[in-house]
Backbone as CSV, one residue per row, in Angstrom:
resi,resn,N_x,N_y,N_z,CA_x,CA_y,CA_z,C_x,C_y,C_z
1,MET,-12.182,-8.625,-8.379,-11.127,-8.434,-7.385,-11.019,-9.702,-6.556
2,GLU,-9.816,-10.255,-6.512,-9.593,-11.418,-5.663,-9.766,-11.017,-4.202
3,GLN,-10.269,-11.912,-3.399,-10.466,-11.647,-1.981,-9.115,-11.813,-1.287
4,ARG,-8.388,-10.682,-1.198,-7.019,-10.739,-0.698,-6.600,-9.375,-0.175
5,LEU,-5.863,-9.384,0.920,-5.193,-8.198,1.433,-3.704,-8.475,1.315
6,SER,-2.973,-7.632,0.598,-1.553,-7.842,0.369,-0.685,-7.125,1.391
7,LEU,-1.051,-5.893,1.705,-0.199,-5.031,2.508,-1.042,-4.121,3.370
8,VAL,-0.615,-3.900,4.599,-1.145,-2.850,5.455,-0.001,-1.868,5.629
9,THR,-0.219,-0.615,5.232,0.825,0.395,5.347,0.434,1.393,6.422
10,LEU,1.309,1.558,7.395,1.094,2.521,8.463,1.820,3.812,8.124
11,GLY,1.111,4.919,8.209,1.744,6.226,8.050,2.374,6.608,9.378
12,VAL,3.688,6.737,9.415,4.404,6.956,10.672,5.128,8.302,10.659
13,ALA,5.432,8.799,11.861,6.121,10.086,11.993,7.583,9.987,11.579
14,ASN,8.218,8.844,11.850,9.640,8.679,11.562,9.873,7.224,11.165
15,VAL,10.155,6.972,9.898,10.301,5.599,9.388,11.434,4.866,10.105
16,GLY,12.575,5.515,10.264,13.707,4.865,10.922,13.388,4.455,12.340
17,ARG,12.761,5.342,13.088,12.394,5.032,14.477,11.408,3.871,14.525
18,SER,10.400,3.905,13.655,9.414,2.822,13.646,10.043,1.503,13.229
19,ARG,10.942,1.545,12.244,11.627,0.316,11.815,12.425,-0.274,12.975
20,ARG,13.177,0.566,13.674,13.965,0.088,14.818,13.067,-0.511,15.895
21,PHE,11.888,0.083,16.109,10.950,-0.454,17.094,10.551,-1.875,16.729
22,TYR,10.105,-2.092,15.497,9.678,-3.434,15.091,10.850,-4.415,15.065
23,GLU,12.019,-3.936,14.667,13.196,-4.815,14.683,13.575,-5.190,16.113
24,SER,13.363,-4.288,17.075,13.674,-4.611,18.473,12.718,-5.664,19.030
25,LEU,11.584,-5.838,18.359,10.644,-6.897,18.745,10.995,-8.239,18.093
26,GLY,12.081,-8.244,17.325,12.524,-9.469,16.681,12.076,-9.610,15.236
27,TRP,11.385,-8.603,14.701,10.952,-8.663,13.305,12.136,-8.348,12.407
28,ARG,12.160,-8.963,11.226,13.250,-8.749,10.273,12.696,-7.988,9.068
29,ALA,13.301,-6.838,8.792,12.862,-6.016,7.662,13.373,-6.607,6.352
30,SER,12.602,-6.415,5.306,12.999,-6.796,3.961,14.095,-5.852,3.475
31,SER,14.782,-6.264,2.441,15.837,-5.417,1.862,15.270,-4.255,1.055
32,VAL,13.997,-4.272,0.711,13.399,-3.178,-0.056,12.960,-2.060,0.881
33,GLY,12.877,-0.871,0.355,12.349,0.251,1.121,13.339,1.356,1.391
34,GLY,14.552,1.027,1.748,15.552,2.053,2.027,15.173,2.901,3.222
35,GLU,15.500,4.201,3.157,15.201,5.101,4.264,13.794,5.676,4.189
36,GLU,13.163,5.584,3.020,11.826,6.151,2.822,10.702,5.242,3.298
37,ALA,10.985,3.936,3.377,9.958,2.970,3.747,10.624,1.728,4.319
38,ALA,9.847,0.953,5.055,10.323,-0.339,5.563,9.189,-1.342,5.402
39,PHE,9.558,-2.590,5.116,8.572,-3.642,4.911,8.943,-4.870,5.730
40,PHE,7.925,-5.518,6.306,8.102,-6.720,7.107,7.146,-7.798,6.597
41,GLN,7.671,-8.999,6.372,6.833,-10.121,5.954,6.023,-10.594,7.158
42,LEU,4.716,-10.731,7.000,3.825,-11.206,8.065,3.022,-12.384,7.531
43,GLY,3.621,-13.533,7.462,2.935,-14.665,6.841,2.722,-14.358,5.374
44,GLY,1.482,-14.429,4.910,1.178,-14.203,3.504,0.935,-12.758,3.126
45,ILE,1.022,-11.833,4.097,0.870,-10.406,3.801,2.105,-9.676,4.310
46,ALA,2.134,-8.378,4.146,3.269,-7.586,4.616,2.779,-6.332,5.323
47,LEU,3.612,-5.858,6.240,3.404,-4.576,6.899,4.383,-3.591,6.295
48,GLY,3.893,-2.422,5.891,4.746,-1.366,5.376,4.737,-0.182,6.318
49,LEU,5.861,0.495,6.434,5.986,1.735,7.189,6.405,2.812,6.202
50,TYR,5.680,3.928,6.203,5.941,5.006,5.254,5.615,6.308,5.960
51,GLY,6.297,7.373,5.629,6.009,8.661,6.252,4.534,9.015,6.130
52,ARG,3.940,9.445,7.234,2.493,9.690,7.273,2.032,10.684,6.208
53,SER,2.670,11.838,6.128,2.215,12.826,5.146,2.509,12.356,3.724
54,SER,3.625,11.650,3.520,3.941,11.123,2.186,2.918,10.076,1.762
55,LEU,2.473,9.252,2.697,1.459,8.241,2.388,0.133,8.908,2.031
56,ALA,-0.236,9.936,2.771,-1.475,10.660,2.458,-1.409,11.262,1.063
57,VAL,-0.313,11.928,0.750,-0.150,12.534,-0.571,-0.176,11.460,-1.653
58,ASP,0.501,10.335,-1.402,0.516,9.246,-2.373,-0.893,8.731,-2.654
59,ALA,-1.743,8.734,-1.638,-3.124,8.273,-1.798,-4.051,9.356,-2.335
60,GLY,-3.541,10.567,-2.521,-4.374,11.659,-3.020,-5.297,12.227,-1.957
61,LEU,-4.886,12.171,-0.692,-5.693,12.661,0.428,-4.999,13.831,1.113
62,PRO,-5.755,14.661,1.839,-5.122,15.763,2.573,-4.161,15.217,3.629
63,ALA,-2.947,15.713,3.644,-1.927,15.211,4.566,-2.231,15.535,6.019
64,ASP,-3.017,16.578,6.263,-3.272,16.974,7.649,-4.419,16.203,8.290
65,GLY,-5.134,15.394,7.510,-6.232,14.595,8.066,-7.470,15.408,8.393
66,ALA,-7.483,16.675,8.015,-8.604,17.548,8.369,-9.829,17.259,7.512
67,GLY,-10.966,17.385,8.117,-12.225,17.283,7.389,-12.633,15.873,7.046
68,ALA,-13.826,15.751,6.525,-14.351,14.451,6.122,-13.482,13.885,5.012
69,GLY,-13.157,12.632,5.113,-12.327,11.991,4.106,-10.852,12.259,4.292
70,GLY,-10.472,12.891,5.414,-9.064,13.134,5.702,-8.338,11.821,5.943
71,PHE,-7.051,11.887,5.954,-6.234,10.693,6.062,-6.161,10.199,7.499
72,GLY,-6.479,8.934,7.717,-6.475,8.332,9.036,-5.166,7.673,9.424
73,GLY,-4.173,7.699,8.547,-2.868,7.162,8.896,-2.628,5.719,8.501
74,ILE,-3.525,5.114,7.749,-3.356,3.726,7.341,-3.907,3.539,5.932
75,ALA,-3.237,2.729,5.159,-3.721,2.391,3.813,-3.610,0.884,3.632
76,LEU,-4.585,0.309,2.983,-4.582,-1.110,2.656,-4.125,-1.253,1.212
77,ALA,-3.539,-2.388,0.884,-3.076,-2.580,-0.490,-3.526,-3.936,-1.016
78,HIS,-3.861,-3.932,-2.285,-4.197,-5.152,-3.019,-3.239,-5.212,-4.197
79,ASN,-2.272,-6.127,-4.118,-1.311,-6.265,-5.208,-1.875,-7.200,-6.270
80,VAL,-1.555,-6.884,-7.510,-2.023,-7.675,-8.649,-0.819,-8.203,-9.424
81,ARG,-1.080,-9.120,-10.339,-0.012,-9.835,-11.022,0.530,-9.142,-12.276
82,SER,-0.122,-8.070,-12.721,0.357,-7.384,-13.923,-0.011,-5.907,-13.862
83,ARG,0.712,-5.128,-14.660,0.442,-3.703,-14.765,-0.985,-3.472,-15.264
84,GLU,-1.392,-4.239,-16.264,-2.723,-4.088,-16.857,-3.835,-4.380,-15.850
85,ALA,-3.552,-5.274,-14.919,-4.556,-5.640,-13.918,-4.875,-4.476,-12.985
86,VAL,-3.940,-3.545,-12.805,-4.201,-2.356,-11.977,-5.326,-1.540,-12.603
87,ASP,-5.197,-1.237,-13.895,-6.227,-0.446,-14.583,-7.567,-1.171,-14.588
88,ALA,-7.535,-2.473,-14.845,-8.782,-3.252,-14.892,-9.480,-3.241,-13.536
89,LEU,-8.717,-3.403,-12.459,-9.325,-3.435,-11.138,-9.862,-2.064,-10.739
90,LEU,-9.140,-0.997,-11.047,-9.652,0.335,-10.728,-10.943,0.626,-11.493
91,ALA,-11.036,0.153,-12.729,-12.278,0.314,-13.495,-13.413,-0.472,-12.848
92,GLU,-13.109,-1.674,-12.380,-14.115,-2.501,-11.703,-14.597,-1.828,-10.416
93,VAL,-13.661,-1.259,-9.662,-13.999,-0.562,-8.418,-14.894,0.644,-8.712
94,ALA,-14.546,1.430,-9.724,-15.348,2.605,-10.077,-16.758,2.191,-10.488
95,ALA,-16.859,1.105,-11.241,-18.175,0.620,-11.672,-19.012,0.143,-10.489
96,ALA,-18.340,-0.317,-9.441,-19.043,-0.801,-8.250,-19.392,0.331,-7.288
97,GLY,-18.997,1.565,-7.611,-19.324,2.710,-6.770,-18.179,3.217,-5.915
98,GLY,-16.982,2.648,-6.077,-15.820,3.152,-5.347,-15.367,4.479,-5.916
99,ARG,-14.692,5.275,-5.112,-14.207,6.589,-5.532,-12.718,6.472,-5.841
100,ILE,-12.336,6.808,-7.053,-10.924,6.788,-7.425,-10.250,8.004,-6.803
101,LEU,-9.279,7.751,-5.923,-8.541,8.829,-5.278,-7.378,9.298,-6.134
102,LYS,-6.747,8.340,-6.809,-5.578,8.651,-7.626,-5.535,7.639,-8.767
103,PRO,-5.650,8.102,-10.004,-5.579,7.164,-11.134,-4.222,6.464,-11.157
104,ALA,-4.200,5.303,-11.757,-2.956,4.528,-11.828,-1.888,5.287,-12.597
105,GLU,-0.652,5.146,-12.135,0.487,5.786,-12.784,1.760,5.007,-12.465
106,GLU,2.781,5.254,-13.288,4.107,4.699,-13.008,4.577,5.346,-11.711
107,VAL,5.226,4.561,-10.843,5.673,5.085,-9.559,7.185,4.964,-9.408
108,PHE,7.738,5.779,-8.520,9.185,5.901,-8.380,9.881,4.595,-8.024
109,TRP,9.176,3.656,-7.396,9.805,2.392,-6.986,9.775,1.331,-8.081
110,GLY,9.349,1.705,-9.266,9.431,0.805,-10.409,8.177,0.039,-10.737
111,GLY,7.101,0.314,-10.063,5.844,-0.375,-10.330,4.809,0.562,-10.921
112,TYR,3.552,0.198,-10.718,2.420,0.928,-11.274,1.300,0.813,-10.264
113,SER,0.708,1.946,-9.846,-0.338,1.858,-8.828,-1.290,3.033,-8.891
114,GLY,-2.432,2.842,-8.264,-3.441,3.871,-8.091,-4.176,3.603,-6.788
115,TYR,-5.034,4.522,-6.391,-5.764,4.389,-5.130,-7.260,4.580,-5.352
116,PHE,-8.035,3.871,-4.536,-9.472,4.104,-4.472,-9.907,4.137,-3.021
117,ALA,-11.087,4.694,-2.776,-11.686,4.688,-1.443,-12.934,3.835,-1.481
118,ASP,-13.133,3.056,-0.416,-14.363,2.279,-0.290,-15.488,3.235,0.131
119,PRO,-16.724,2.751,0.292,-17.823,3.661,0.623,-17.639,4.449,1.918
120,ASP,-16.797,3.959,2.837,-16.550,4.677,4.080,-15.284,5.516,4.042
121,GLY,-14.656,5.603,2.875,-13.491,6.448,2.711,-12.153,5.799,3.017
122,HIS,-12.122,4.486,3.292,-10.851,3.823,3.570,-10.039,3.696,2.285
123,PRO,-8.790,4.198,2.296,-7.976,4.147,1.075,-7.358,2.776,0.834
124,TRP,-7.464,2.321,-0.394,-6.843,1.081,-0.872,-5.929,1.438,-2.027
125,GLU,-4.719,0.911,-1.985,-3.822,1.013,-3.131,-3.971,-0.262,-3.945
126,VAL,-4.054,-0.117,-5.254,-3.999,-1.254,-6.172,-2.651,-1.137,-6.866
127,ALA,-1.806,-2.148,-6.685,-0.431,-2.016,-7.146,0.072,-3.254,-7.860
128,TRP,0.870,-2.993,-8.881,1.695,-4.030,-9.490,3.118,-3.681,-9.110
129,ASN,3.767,-4.578,-8.367,5.144,-4.371,-7.934,5.962,-5.535,-8.468
130,PRO,6.831,-5.300,-9.449,7.588,-6.398,-10.034,8.516,-7.094,-9.048
131,GLY,8.786,-6.472,-7.893,9.657,-7.084,-6.896,8.944,-7.939,-5.868
132,PHE,7.608,-7.926,-5.848,6.840,-8.715,-4.885,6.192,-9.881,-5.619
133,GLN,6.593,-11.075,-5.305,6.017,-12.270,-5.918,4.655,-12.563,-5.296
134,ILE,3.677,-12.924,-6.127,2.349,-13.305,-5.650,2.165,-14.784,-5.941
135,ALA,1.920,-15.562,-4.887,1.724,-17.001,-5.030,0.322,-17.287,-5.571
136,ALA,0.096,-18.526,-5.951,-1.211,-18.940,-6.480,-2.341,-18.660,-5.478
137,ASP,-2.030,-18.763,-4.176,-3.066,-18.534,-3.154,-3.263,-17.056,-2.838
138,GLY,-2.532,-16.164,-3.533,-2.676,-14.726,-3.324,-1.720,-14.139,-2.312
139,SER,-0.983,-14.966,-1.598,-0.031,-14.420,-0.624,1.140,-13.782,-1.352
140,ILE,1.728,-12.767,-0.736,2.886,-12.128,-1.349,4.139,-12.532,-0.594
141,GLN,5.252,-12.455,-1.287,6.548,-12.770,-0.693,7.508,-11.621,-0.979
142,LEU,7.957,-10.975,0.088,8.915,-9.887,-0.045,10.309,-10.453,-0.302
143,PRO,11.161,-9.693,-0.963,12.562,-10.108,-1.082,13.199,-10.121,0.308
144,ASP,14.201,-10.959,0.516,14.897,-11.001,1.823,15.566,-9.702,2.135
C-alpha cells in the first residue's frame, strides 16, 4: 500500500446544506457528485460529503453508530490506479490483519471499491475511480 491518503469523506445530515456551507467559505465544488455527494479539491487530496447513513451502509457498518465498531461519521479513502489494484490491496490488508468490511464490487458511480477497517475500527475505502486522476506523487485531481 502506497503511503497516501486520497479522500476524507464526511458523513453529513444534508449534503446540499453542507455543500453550501463550504461554498460560502469560498471553496469550489467539483462537477462530480450531483445531489448525492459533493467533492472539494484540497491540494493533493479531496474532501467528500456524503449522506451519513448512506456512507455507513456503503462501508458495511451499522448506520445508527450503535455498539462497538459503529459508524463514527467519517471514512478515509485510498485511491488506486487500476481496478485490479483494489483486489490486490484488500488482500494485502487482510493478510496484515485488517478486517474486510465490504468486499470490492462494481459501484454505481462507475468505479470499483471495497472497505476495510484498521485495528481500531476506522473504515478505509479502497477505490478505483476512472474519473479521478492520480499523479506520480500519489495526489489526486478531481475534475473541474
